[in-house]
N, C-alpha and C positions, 0 to 999 in steps of 0.2 A: 128292772135292773139287770145289766149284763152279768154273765157268769165270770168273765175274764176281762181285765184291763191290762193291755200290753203297753209298757212305758218304754219309749225309745228316745234317748238324747241324741241330738243331731246337729253337727256343725259342718256345713258345706258337704253334704253326703249324697249329692246327686248321683254319684257313681255306684254307691253301695246300697243306698236305701231301697231302691226298687227290688233287689233280691231279697232283702230282709222282709219287706212288706209282702212280697209274693209268698214267701215261706210261711208267714203268719196266716195268710189267707188259706193256704192249703191245710194247715193244721187246724184251722177253724171250721173246716167242712163238717165234722160231726156235731158242731154246736152252732147251727144257723141262727144268726141274729143275737148271739150271746157273747161275741168277742168285740170289744172296742179297742181302738188303737189311739194312743196319745203320743204325739211327737213333740218333744221339747226343743224348739229351735234356739240355737245358740250362735249368735253373730253370723247368721247365714247371708251370703252374698250370691249364692247360685240358685238352682232350681229346686232346692230341698223342699221348701214350703209347697210349691206347685205340685211336686210329686206326692207329698203326703196328702194333700187335699184331694188329688185325683184318685187316691186309694181309699178315700173315705175316712181318713184319720182326723181326729181333733188336733189342733195345733195350739201350743202355748209358747211364750217367749221368756227366756231367761238368759241374759247376756253375760253373767258372771263367769269367771274362770274357775269354776268350782263344780265338779261333776255331781257331788252330793246335792247341791242346791238345784242343779238342772234336773236331776232325777226327781227330786221332791216337788218341783214345779209341775211335772207331769202327773205325779201322784195326786196332787191337790185337785187336778181336773178329772181324775178317774172316778168312775161310779160303779165299777164292777165289784163282785164279791171277792175275787181273787186277783192279786197283783202279780204280774209277770214282768220282769225287766229283761231287756235284751239290748245290746248295742247295735247301732245301725249297720256296722260292717260284719254282722253275724247272721247266720240263717239257721232256723230251727228245723228239725225233722218233722215229718207230717203227723207223727203220733204224739207230739209234745203235750197238747192240751188234754188228750185222752189220759196220758200217764199222770199228769198233775191232778186231774179230777179224780182219778182212781185212788191215788195215794192220800189225798186230803179227805176223801170220803171214808177212809178206814178209821179216821179219828186218832191215828197213832202219831201223825207227823205234824210238826209246826210249819214245815216247809223245807226249803233246801236249795241246792244247786243242781247242775247237770254235768255230764261229761263234755269235754271240749276237744274238738279236733281242729288243728290248724289246716288251712287250705293247701299248704305245701310243707315239705319236710326238708331239713338239712341237718348236718351235724350240730351246728350252732343252735338251731331251733330245738332239736331234740334234747340237748343238754340243758337248755334254758327251761324247757317244759318239765324235765325231770327234777330240776331244782325247785321249780314252782310246786310240783307235786309233793316234794318232801315238806315244803312249808305248809301246804294245805293238810297233809297227813298229820303233821305235828299239831296243827290247830284242830284237826278232825272236822274240817268244814270243806265245802266246795263252792264254786261260783259259776261264772260265765253267764248264767241266766238264773235269776232268783225267782222264787215263787212262794207265796204264802197268802193267807187270808188277809183282806184289807184291814180288818179290825186288829189283827196282830201286827201288821205293818205300822199302823197308827199307834198301837200300844207301845212300841219301842221307839217311836219318834222318827220313823223313816231313816234316811241316811244322815250321817253326822256331818253337818255343814261346817264344823270346825276343822275338818280334814280336807286338804286339797289334793290328796292322792290316796290310793288304797282304801277308799271309802267302802269298797265292796267287801274286803276282808273284814273290816270293822263291823259292817252290817251283818255278815254271816256269824261272827262271834256273838253279837248281841241277840240275834234271832235264836241262835242255838241256846244261849243262856236263858232266854225268856221261855223257850219251849220246855227246857228242863224244869223250870219252876211250875209249868203247867202239866208235867208228866208226859210230855211229848218229845219226839226225837227230831233232830235236824238230819236230813238224809240227802243222798245223791240219786237222781234218776238214772237208772242203768239201761233202760230200754229205749231211751231217746237221747239225743245229743244235739249240740250246735256245731256248726262249722264256722270258724272265724277267720277273718283275713289276717295276713301277715304284714300289714302295711307298716307297723313299727319297725319290723325287721327290714322291710324294703327301704325305709328311709334311713335307718341308722346302721344297718348291717346285722347279719345273723348272729354275730358274736358280741354285739355291743354291750348288752347287759352283763355278760360274763366278764367283760374286760373293764367294766366301770362299777366296781363294788361300792364306791362312795355314793354314786347316784342311786344305787339300789337301796342303800341304808337310808338315804334322805327320803326316797319315795315311801319306804316302809314306815317312816315316822309320820308322814302325812302333813308336815308343817311347812315345808319349803315351797313357797309359791314360785320362786325362780326355777327350781328343778321341775316342778309340775308343769309350768309353762313350757319348758324346754321339751319335755318328753310327751306330754299329753295335749296341751291346749294350743300349741303352735305348730307341732309337727303334723303335716298332712301329706297325703298322696291320694 
């Protein structure tokens, strides 16, 4: 059984997936043969599957416009002790698995998230990130890349498939609550981070979310398929 299973949802990610997979490969160096990658293909029409297979990843298919369902499809194919989720347009630092392994072996933590760094900065991006940080601070959770034992992932039912957006925030809240019931903490990895693309800003503009509070409210509710399609499932670059 592998130590880690890395879950990656991917829709037409031929431009970003190689960087993500290469970063996973580097981080896996201290754990030879103990890291499996599962790529969940979502309505792909480009070379995403070919790239995933060339990097030795398992592939599964889930064509719904529902990130929770797409992530869960990858989780069902996973066999590792530890679940790690990352988006195809993000890259992890080389010490990521070392830090996850170290924290879980203490027995103090149920899992958690990581620090996120955008690939570029602007005033609009900075203010958006600050507002997001306030939301996460209020909830006392983090995200970007989730990590936990597979048994705990399964215990809370994975990602909530009734939500079409912000399934990651919901997952963090439920994992934190489950950890509290077990006497464990939800935490944020401080010694490793991910670098994520700014493609949503590239498509919509750096000030878009700040100028569209109605959209933000709808996305936070997680129930509007139309708004989720607009911002997540149809917007590409």
